[in-house]
ROSEKE-505769 format. One line per 8 residues: number of its first residue (from 1); for each residue x, y, z of C-alpha. Coordinates in steps of 0.001 Angstrom, whole numbers, m for minus. Last residue first. Layout:
N
NUM	X,Y,Z  ... .
//
This chain:
786
786	m63617,68502,m14867  m61812,65607,m16512  m59238,67900,m18129  m58371,69496,m14800  m58223,66093,m13114  m55522,64729,m15456  m55562,61045,m14461  m52235,59307,m13743 .
778	m52609,60310,m10101  m55084,57462,m9724  m58486,58436,m8428  m59975,57371,m5080  m63671,57455,m4223  m64950,57192,m681  m68363,55919,434  m71230,57022,2605 .
770	m74238,55657,4480  m76953,58177,5207  m79698,59306,7582  m81150,62763,7095  m80922,65094,10076  m83784,65525,12566  m86262,68394,13043  m87075,68411,9350 .
762	m88349,71383,7349  m90288,70396,4243  m91579,74022,4055  m95353,73577,3983  m96032,70051,5243  m92810,69868,7263  m93459,73120,9082  m97080,72066,9658 .
754	m96012,68734,11161  m93498,70431,13457  m96104,72961,14558  m98778,70367,15303  m96971,68832,18258  m97902,71601,20692  m101555,71318,19673  m101792,67769,21011 .
746	m105023,66308,19613  m103520,64341,16739  m100420,63390,18753  m102612,61500,21239  m104107,59420,18444  m100655,58020,17651  m99684,57514,21301  m102800,55453,22030 .
738	m102477,53437,18815  m98817,52524,19505  m96080,54675,18073  m93179,52511,16933  m92076,54703,14057  m92441,58469,13641  m88711,59104,13957  m88171,57894,10407 .
730	m85352,60241,9403  m85756,60037,5585  m82989,58169,3829  m79579,58381,2266  m77504,56172,37  m73927,56586,m1278  m73056,60001,105  m69619,61156,m978 .
722	m66174,61360,556  m63184,62101,m1649  m60090,60015,m1050  m56628,61557,m1251  m55058,60884,m4604  m53650,57521,m5603  m50034,56987,m6693  m48988,54088,m4537 .
714	m51209,51021,m4472  m54240,51010,m2165  m54257,48278,464  m53417,50567,3381  m56232,52909,2434  m58619,49934,2220  m58479,49183,5935  m59524,52684,7013 .
706	m62103,52919,4208  m63921,49682,4924  m66816,51184,6870  m66960,54092,4415  m67529,51666,1556  m64844,52038,m1106  m64854,53222,m4731  m61550,52799,m6622 .
698	m60588,54495,m9893  m57487,53897,m12028  m56841,50230,m11212  m53666,48787,m12808  m51829,48333,m9515  m54544,45956,m8351  m56645,46618,m5268  m56566,43555,m3030 .
690	m59462,41890,m1216  m58207,38681,405  m58405,40167,3903  m62138,40663,3356  m63673,43984,4354  m63019,45120,794  m65922,43023,m508  m65263,42578,m4221 .
682	m66500,43849,m7590  m63757,44224,m10217  m64680,46318,m13266  m62802,45868,m16552  m65620,45399,m19074  m67578,48613,m18634  m70987,48662,m20336  m73019,47983,m17188 .
674	m71086,50515,m15092  m74103,52627,m14033  m76291,49569,m13663  m73903,47398,m11681  m72965,50550,m9749  m76530,50819,m8361  m75927,48475,m6620  m72454,47028,m6086 .
666	m72647,48675,m2667  m74698,45722,m1354  m73645,46562,2239  m70020,45662,1323  m69522,45456,m2451  m66419,47671,m2835  m65945,48681,m6474  m62627,48567,m8376 .
658	m62269,50138,m11833  m60047,49616,m14885  m61097,51591,m17953  m62116,49180,m20727  m65376,50956,m21541  m63465,54099,m22586  m59730,53403,m22227  m58786,56570,m24115 .
650	m57728,58257,m20895  m60012,61227,m21548  m63036,59112,m22563  m62743,56954,m19453  m62414,60067,m17294  m65553,61568,m18811  m67483,58368,m18107  m66103,58205,m14573 .
642	m67266,61788,m13985  m70740,60888,m15270  m70892,57994,m12795  m69627,60357,m10086  m72552,62692,m10763  m75104,59922,m10261  m73194,58736,m7208  m73286,62190,m5603 .
634	m76969,62564,m6547  m77696,60148,m3668  m79161,56690,m4113  m82441,56666,m2226  m83494,54863,930  m87163,55808,256  m88108,59089,m1409  m91889,59329,m981 .
626	m91335,60653,2548  m89671,63664,957  m86621,65232,2581  m85096,62147,1096  m83396,63940,m1818  m83647,62070,m5118  m86682,63859,m6563  m86398,66756,m4120 .
618	m86846,69696,m6511  m88606,68238,m9556  m90696,65361,m8261  m91405,66030,m4599  m91435,69827,m4959  m93755,69795,m7983  m96125,67225,m6513  m96467,69089,m3226 .
610	m97087,72350,m5101  m99752,70804,m7312  m101439,69331,m4241  m101326,72680,m2425  m103079,74323,m5367  m105583,71469,m5509  m106345,72059,m1838  m107454,75594,m2683 .
602	m109651,74333,m5519  m111151,71752,m3166  m112018,74483,m677  m113795,76365,m3473  m115736,73182,m4259  m116709,72713,m606  m117913,76298,m296  m120049,75707,m3401 .
594	m121468,72503,m1909  m122211,74279,1357  m124037,77037,m534  m126232,74563,m2405  m127065,72594,753  m127963,75805,2594  m130338,77108,m44  m129867,79625,m2860 .
586	m130966,82926,m1283  m130933,81987,2395  m127547,80331,1945  m126140,83497,338  m127204,85517,3378  m125731,82905,5732  m122412,82952,3850  m122287,86730,4311 .
578	m123027,86415,8025  m120255,83830,8320  m117909,86284,6618  m118833,89083,9055  m118398,86764,12024  m115007,85657,10735  m113942,89266,10437  m115088,90038,13973 .
570	m113332,86933,15316  m110098,87909,13570  m110411,91538,14723  m110892,90451,18356  m107840,88175,18174  m105711,90959,16764  m106924,93353,19463  m106095,90817,22154 .
562	m102676,90290,20601  m102022,94008,20626  m103158,94353,24237  m101094,91433,25538  m102907,88339,26793  m101864,85552,24436  m102651,84948,20776  m99767,82656,19799 .
554	m100309,81699,16196  m101348,78341,14714  m105072,78212,15452  m106256,81822,15064  m103966,82743,12215  m104984,79602,10337  m108645,80368,11010  m108130,83827,9515 .
546	m106422,82407,6443  m109187,79822,6038  m111838,82522,6150  m109974,84605,3570  m109842,81585,1241  m113632,81054,1626  m114632,84713,1217  m112854,85381,m2067 .
538	m114096,82539,m4270  m117204,82539,m2093  m118079,85873,m3720  m119167,83835,m6743  m122284,82897,m4773  m123532,86384,m5647  m127214,85454,m6006  m127186,85548,m9818 .
530	m124236,83141,m9790  m126057,80615,m7617  m129168,80750,m9805  m127076,80162,m12898  m125135,77310,m11271  m127966,75262,m9876  m125701,72801,m8054  m126581,69077,m8058 .
522	m124384,68130,m11025  m121278,69594,m9378  m121760,67707,m6122  m122690,64379,m7728  m119748,64532,m10129  m117415,65557,m7310  m118431,62440,m5358  m117728,60173,m8338 .
514	m114312,61754,m8743  m113504,61389,m5040  m114561,57731,m5069  m112359,57179,m8133  m109452,59024,m6511  m109715,56948,m3323  m109777,53730,m5363  m106490,54737,m7090 .
506	m104752,56206,m4009  m104192,52875,m2296  m102389,51069,m5111  m100032,54008,m5703  m99341,54177,m1955  m97522,50866,m2486  m94580,52935,m3724  m94137,54353,m208 .
498	m93394,50922,1293  m95179,48731,3804  m94318,45030,3875  m96162,42950,6463  m99607,43336,4945  m102265,44363,7486  m102244,48011,6448  m102207,46980,2782 .
490	m105254,44715,3067  m107253,47047,5341  m106585,49996,3031  m107711,48055,m36  m110881,46843,1672  m111753,50358,2845  m111349,51986,m571  m113010,49162,m2508 .
482	m115862,48979,26  m116427,52726,m387  m116473,52371,m4175  m118736,49314,m4013  m121288,51089,m1833  m121259,53998,m4252  m122005,51491,m7026  m124847,49841,m5097 .
474	m126467,53162,m4404  m126545,54546,m897  m128255,53865,2401  m125120,52952,4337  m124861,49831,6496  m123368,47833,3628  m120494,50311,3306  m119619,49810,7020 .
466	m119108,46027,6876  m115429,46367,5934  m114836,48949,8667  m116606,46858,11286  m114705,43730,10302  m111315,45408,10422  m111966,47082,13787  m113464,43918,15318 .
458	m110569,41849,13973  m108109,44267,15576  m109947,44053,18896  m109826,40242,18768  m106092,40373,18083  m105531,42858,20902  m107513,40738,23356  m105582,37636,22294 .
450	m102363,39596,22814  m100796,41418,19897  m97052,41489,19408  m94476,44117,20363  m91159,42980,18923  m88045,41041,19899  m86321,39638,16820  m85719,35925,16218 .
442	m88114,35786,13260  m90784,37337,15493  m90159,37088,19239  m92636,38525,21724  m93269,41408,24079  m96915,42088,24861  m99666,44220,23434  m103453,44598,23776 .
434	m104149,44992,27494  m100980,46698,28662  m100868,48939,25610  m104449,50188,25964  m104849,51995,22630  m105851,48673,21059  m108804,48482,23459  m109923,51989,22567 .
426	m109396,51270,18875  m111728,48273,19069  m114385,50169,21014  m114231,53081,18572  m114617,50680,15634  m117513,48891,17365  m119280,52220,17997  m118736,53301,14382 .
418	m120181,50032,13096  m123252,50398,15304  m123595,54048,14289  m123768,52970,10638  m127224,51435,11281  m128891,54448,12945  m129690,56712,10016  m128033,56680,6623 .
410	m127692,60413,5978  m124932,60945,8538  m123041,57945,7170  m123343,59128,3582  m121892,62477,4602  m119024,60866,6530  m118175,58639,3560  m118314,61599,1169 .
402	m116112,63703,3447  m113512,60935,3495  m113542,60704,m305  m113106,64460,m745  m110489,64809,2013  m108496,61797,819  m108687,62965,m2807  m107012,66280,m1821 .
394	m104768,64979,991  m102780,62790,m1391  m99249,64034,m696  m98599,64811,2990  m101818,63473,4566  m101685,60419,2314  m98165,59559,3385  m99129,59819,7046 .
386	m102263,57726,6505  m100157,55187,4641  m97811,54725,7613  m100544,54341,10255  m99816,50609,10751  m96147,51310,11434  m93292,50676,8948  m90761,47895,9275 .
378	m89589,48481,5695  m89571,44782,5017  m92086,42972,7201  m90132,39697,7485  m93353,38080,8730  m95016,38370,5315  m91915,37402,3326  m92670,33665,3169 .
370	m96235,34359,2013  m94974,36713,m704  m92403,34125,m1850  m95076,31433,m2061  m97367,33734,m4060  m94752,34261,m6754  m93251,30795,m6202  m96278,28850,m7373 .
362	m97647,30011,m10726  m94780,32322,m11698  m92216,29706,m10709  m94028,27099,m12785  m94472,29330,m15816  m90833,30408,m15533  m89799,26787,m16034  m90650,27205,m19732 .
354	m87656,29546,m20306  m87234,30409,m24001  m90940,30222,m24795  m91838,33892,m24922  m89822,34675,m21801  m91641,31806,m20070  m93347,34189,m17634  m94538,36518,m20399 .
346	m95703,33903,m22883  m97318,31650,m20286  m99367,34390,m18609  m100452,36051,m21861  m101475,32769,m23493  m103083,31424,m20321  m105351,34440,m19864  m106483,34631,m23478 .
338	m107038,30855,m23599  m108938,30954,m20303  m111146,33745,m21633  m111955,31853,m24833  m112507,28449,m23233  m114685,30093,m20597  m116833,31866,m23169  m117388,28593,m25012 .
330	m118326,26643,m21896  m120252,29225,m19938  m120337,27915,m16366  m120132,24116,m16392  m116761,24098,m18164  m115478,27015,m16117  m116144,25239,m12829  m114463,22055,m14090 .
322	m111436,23883,m15496  m110854,25775,m12238  m111264,22643,m10141  m108782,20819,m12383  m106270,23658,m11988  m106620,23621,m8191  m106207,19831,m8077  m103205,19909,m10427 .
314	m101535,22601,m8315  m102139,20620,m5122  m100592,17490,m6643  m97537,19430,m7872  m97078,21173,m4513  m97267,17811,m2716  m94603,16372,m5001  m92336,19395,m4537 .
306	m92948,19418,m770  m91408,15963,m545  m88046,17696,m629  m88342,21466,m891  m91024,23844,m2100  m90303,27385,m3379  m91058,30689,m1626  m87433,31668,m1034 .
298	m85107,29635,m3239  m83515,26797,m1319  m79760,26248,m948  m79496,27817,2492  m82815,28954,4055  m82560,32768,4210  m86182,33688,3549  m88668,30958,4306 .
290	m89262,28070,1950  m92760,27804,519  m94132,24231,481  m91798,22795,3085  m93365,19887,4953  m94547,19314,8539  m98242,19576,7745  m98826,22022,10600 .
282	m95762,24018,9614  m96887,23964,5977  m100354,25375,6736  m99833,28796,5132  m98183,26895,2277  m101715,26032,1113  m101709,29496,m465  m99349,28059,m3091 .
274	m102361,26705,m5000  m103769,30199,m5480  m102457,30579,m9043  m104717,27825,m10410  m107702,29492,m8666  m107173,32970,m10127  m108670,32487,m13593  m111589,30276,m12512 .
266	m112405,32378,m9455  m112237,35813,m11078  m114453,34601,m13920  m116924,33066,m11458  m117284,36479,m9795  m117838,37991,m13226  m120612,35486,m13791  m122192,36299,m10438 .
258	m122409,39975,m11369  m123670,39155,m14871  m126407,36885,m13408  m125849,33145,m13188  m127923,30848,m15364  m124932,28931,m16801  m123768,28146,m13277  m126981,26221,m12715 .
250	m129677,27169,m10234  m131616,25151,m7688  m128857,22627,m7074  m128620,23539,m3359  m125088,24842,m3907  m126284,26766,m6960  m129142,28418,m5049  m126681,29260,m2274 .
242	m124325,30790,m4822  m127179,32878,m6187  m127962,34207,m2694  m124303,35050,m2114  m124075,37055,m5304  m123686,40592,m3943  m121572,39870,m871  m119366,37607,m2998 .
234	m118884,40407,m5522  m117352,42574,m2793  m115015,39833,m1607  m113982,39038,m5179  m113067,42661,m5866  m110964,42823,m2692  m109347,39400,m3190  m108624,40012,m6887 .
226	m106853,43297,m6123  m104964,41735,m3211  m103765,38866,m5406  m102727,41418,m8035  m100343,42788,m5400  m98126,39920,m6575  m96728,42041,m9387  m96567,42292,m13172 .
218	m97341,38856,m14629  m100366,38550,m12339  m101633,41951,m13441  m101145,41178,m17117  m103181,37995,m16694  m105988,39864,m14934  m106021,42497,m17675  m106201,39906,m20456 .
210	m109014,38001,m18751  m110899,41241,m18091  m110723,42231,m21762  m112164,38838,m22681  m114892,39248,m20064  m115700,42693,m21459  m116158,41124,m24886  m118840,38890,m23405 .
202	m121406,41688,m23347  m123635,41882,m20267  m123951,45690,m20590  m124191,46768,m16941  m122319,43943,m15210  m119841,43789,m18092  m119183,47524,m17942  m118835,47271,m14166 .
194	m116127,44636,m14366  m114346,46410,m17227  m114029,49572,m15157  m112715,47682,m12126  m110234,45822,m14325  m109060,49072,m15959  m108461,50668,m12557  m106419,47691,m11417 .
186	m104454,47319,m14679  m103478,50994,m14815  m102466,51146,m11134  m100616,47846,m11505  m98456,49308,m14262  m97747,52281,m11983  m96522,49835,m9323  m94024,48031,m11579 .
178	m90913,49990,m10665  m88575,52098,m12766  m89601,55475,m11289  m90980,58467,m13186  m94574,57200,m13106  m93830,56515,m9441  m93356,60217,m8742  m96299,61366,m10855 .
170	m98606,58864,m9138  m97387,59974,m5703  m97902,63662,m6440  m101367,63195,m8046  m101580,65802,m10818  m102753,63750,m13773  m104673,61188,m11722  m106651,63947,m10004 .
162	m107440,65552,m13370  m108493,62227,m14906  m110699,61446,m11912  m112388,64839,m12287  m112972,64136,m15986  m114608,60795,m15206  m116762,62445,m12561  m117645,65263,m14976 .
154	m118924,62832,m17578  m120684,60592,m15100  m119406,58158,m12480  m121154,55042,m13760  m121389,55501,m17517  m117893,57103,m17391  m116257,54071,m15799  m114310,53118,m18927 .
146	m113417,56797,m19332  m111546,56504,m16026  m108683,54845,m18013  m107699,57999,m19909  m105396,59518,m17265  m103676,56149,m16787  m102134,56656,m20238  m99812,59328,m18827 .
138	m98614,57013,m16063  m98310,54150,m18539  m96082,56311,m20733  m93962,57421,m17777  m93614,53826,m16577  m92473,52654,m20014  m89951,55567,m20182  m88145,54875,m16918 .
130	m85377,52699,m18385  m85405,54833,m21556  m84453,57929,m19571  m81857,56210,m17378  m80208,54963,m20549  m80191,51951,m22836  m81131,52653,m26461  m84422,54027,m27760 .
122	m86270,51131,m29387  m84350,48140,m28034  m83885,49771,m24628  m87645,50435,m24474  m88293,46795,m25331  m85936,45733,m22528  m87829,48021,m20143  m91203,46498,m21048 .
114	m89920,42909,m21026  m88408,43506,m17596  m91564,45039,m16128  m93827,42286,m17492  m91645,39616,m15870  m93246,39613,m12436  m91843,40437,m8999  m88227,41432,m8332 .
106	m87709,38959,m5478  m90047,36648,m7404  m87169,35776,m9794  m88202,35020,m13372  m85380,34447,m15819  m82976,36981,m17303  m81061,36664,m20549  m77594,37700,m21695 .
98	m78926,38666,m25118  m78075,42376,m25010  m81652,43430,m24235  m82247,40658,m21721  m79100,41706,m19851  m80309,45309,m20012  m83577,44216,m18375  m81386,42675,m15671 .
90	m79516,45946,m15142  m82584,48209,m15297  m84603,46246,m12764  m81711,45926,m10346  m80688,49573,m10810  m84280,50682,m10275  m84376,48844,m6967  m81252,50644,m5691 .
82	m82559,54005,m6970  m80961,55636,m10021  m80110,59289,m9395  m82627,61654,m11003  m81864,63309,m14337  m83212,60618,m16632  m86802,61820,m16673  m85832,65496,m16914 .
74	m89394,66238,m18060  m91027,63015,m19247  m93621,62623,m16481  m94783,66228,m16329  m94856,66460,m20137  m96860,63249,m20458  m99378,64359,m17845  m99772,67725,m19578 .
66	m100212,66023,m22948  m102690,63551,m21467  m104610,66393,m19806  m104795,68323,m23076  m106073,65281,m24934  m108688,64758,m22232  m109840,68370,m22493  m110039,68151,m26278 .
58	m111955,64918,m25912  m114582,66705,m23841  m114714,69701,m26156  m115207,67457,m29164  m117993,65496,m27479  m119891,68555,m26330  m120188,69082,m22552  m122694,67755,m20076 .
50	m122653,68293,m16347  m123619,65348,m14186  m124768,62086,m15789  m126555,60768,m12746  m127278,57101,m13248  m130377,55303,m12023  m132033,54898,m15410  m133501,51494,m14530 .
42	m132012,49770,m17555  m128553,51172,m16810  m128899,50115,m13185  m129154,46546,m14297  m132024,44065,m14644  m131615,40391,m15475  m130609,38856,m12194  m129128,41609,m10021 .
34	m127345,40149,m7059  m128988,39932,m3672  m129136,41792,m377  m132659,41636,1036  m134938,44623,455  m137841,42881,m1192  m139384,44657,m4163  m140730,41647,m6076 .
26	m143078,42790,m8805  m141646,40910,m11803  m141078,37616,m10043  m138387,35680,m11902  m138562,32069,m13099  m135314,30124,m12889  m135657,26940,m14951  m135634,23213,m14116 .
18	m139381,22896,m13797  m139697,25953,m11533  m136901,27416,m9375  m138051,30674,m7846  m137802,34390,m8426  m136254,37626,m7338  m135856,40891,m9249  m132579,42531,m8518 .
10	m131991,45049,m5764  m131515,48602,m6990  m134806,50007,m5752  m134011,48698,m2300  m130736,50600,m2172  m132574,53887,m1885  m130512,56569,m3584  m128739,59384,m1824 .
2	m127519,62045,m4225  m124707,64326,m3206 .
//
């Protein structure tokens, strides 16, 4: 890895003279500042890595796209439709058939629904076409790192593409009708466009950025996190320019490219941040974003006098945005704001058919997210994403984590202060009596932080976020580490934690891993290494890991055979270490360590491919995978096909008469599966008024209502058949406090269960489920149906 002195990358400084900013050509001060007129491209600070011919490079990318497309399209419609997918698919189907669907922040932005409806229009409505837009975006994501190629090098861009192609979580949610894979594309593209504008200073990148930002806001509210993280980093780089502007020593029009992009984020996001004032609604005594469950009021929307206050606040935020843009770069601002507003208005208003969608998209999207923060859907622990990453995304996590550790070791004393504060904060949080107490949140008793715990948490967050700026690395590497840490802090602190949000976390990690691999590969003298038998590492490194595995995870007690086995393992390891030492003396220790690291990465890639294959093609709708969250079981998917065959046999087709119990939201995913059927009665069978008509041929009942429903069934129905409706992963890992969590990491006796799950997906607890019963009328010829 290459360590570059951050001082050489600071911009030239200057002073305000006669109304103009005059730069000092020979200023080499080390204070943090934004670059004024000189970029890293001009200074030749990039490492290009390995070089390959243009045609070969594009051939590799084309091959990766084809592989990614094949992996995402294979059996795309074969998995049972998840509860959330059924909502998205059903309402997109309503748009497709002309029934309409208007923005509801419960299901995020409108981009998803327009995409699925378009797919239905082109290919017909099916499980395959419902997931097709996500599969196409997932395959297209492979090409997005090319935007960052000037920064991360040719091999770095290619490494990112490979990691994106085979990432287990990205494959899974590229085959899932949710909007998270869209956000992955938009986030990575926005980061690439940001750096291209900073380096090239061409306005076209601002226009691209405006379009991407608008698409992000029309897709999902996680765009606010993306903007916050990027804006926070840019703020650290342009703070000196902002001070000059505040003191009227520099105009907005004279801002550097970095500061200009910061202004772009502000002027485009500010009108959509008006609802953030709802954080203070309890203090103000008005409702600006109604909490979940308030009768008659949509969650996240104002109420009463709150509507007038919300309108005034929105106008103020919009006016501030227009004023800043007007004094920044007038013509550029008008162009970017037009691009942004056109996309935002068209998508949220359903291309003009529902103008009120612009208002709900501008206010209620953020208002709903604020109202849901304390609800904490999923109720997952703070270490949830680290567990997911260790099971599925361990390859980029290991590379990126190793890079951060390496940079820290090479950066002297300053990072040690951050590390000490982080350890202190975690130590205090690990003390349950000191940092936690019982409290009520939304009427539920939970462990809440004390003042000491809150202060400790802030120390941990702040120290992590400040860590990149204590490292002696290039500005771009500093950004990558800040992006990773800032994203993790945001999603760990967010109330809702779900496996699909892992998509947003793995993107910055993959980019940091790709950039790191570029520096490693470009620094190795390959011909010299090959001549000195470094190729033997391809055999020696895997054998070493196998021996270490035997040593750590097997019982090597005091019997003679076990003693002999232990002695042979140590002897073999000693011989291998001697071989590595010989190679190190020939090509250098740093070179040999890099080669060992690359071989280790190849081994981890094999495990990554295996994890992705099992999660997507063997357990795609079976919650032995942590990625599979409260999933519809294959039983329902198969029953839907059975109903279709029955309808064809009876001649009723879409008019076959069905009854579906709606207790526990059982109408989903049936609303999707039975979308074309016209004679379906949805009712809660726990109600005394629920009656199954004599004309019904098939009845599906919630297991909790089965005893009552049997007595309500007309004569002539077969004995009920039990099937799993939804099932879920046994989440026995919850509610561990920091002390307990770190204790499991050093307890060797608890490793075996984790290893068994990692390799074999063996669970020590049964899957959770909620079931249903299906009843068929005796009028149906079962032999013909089967």
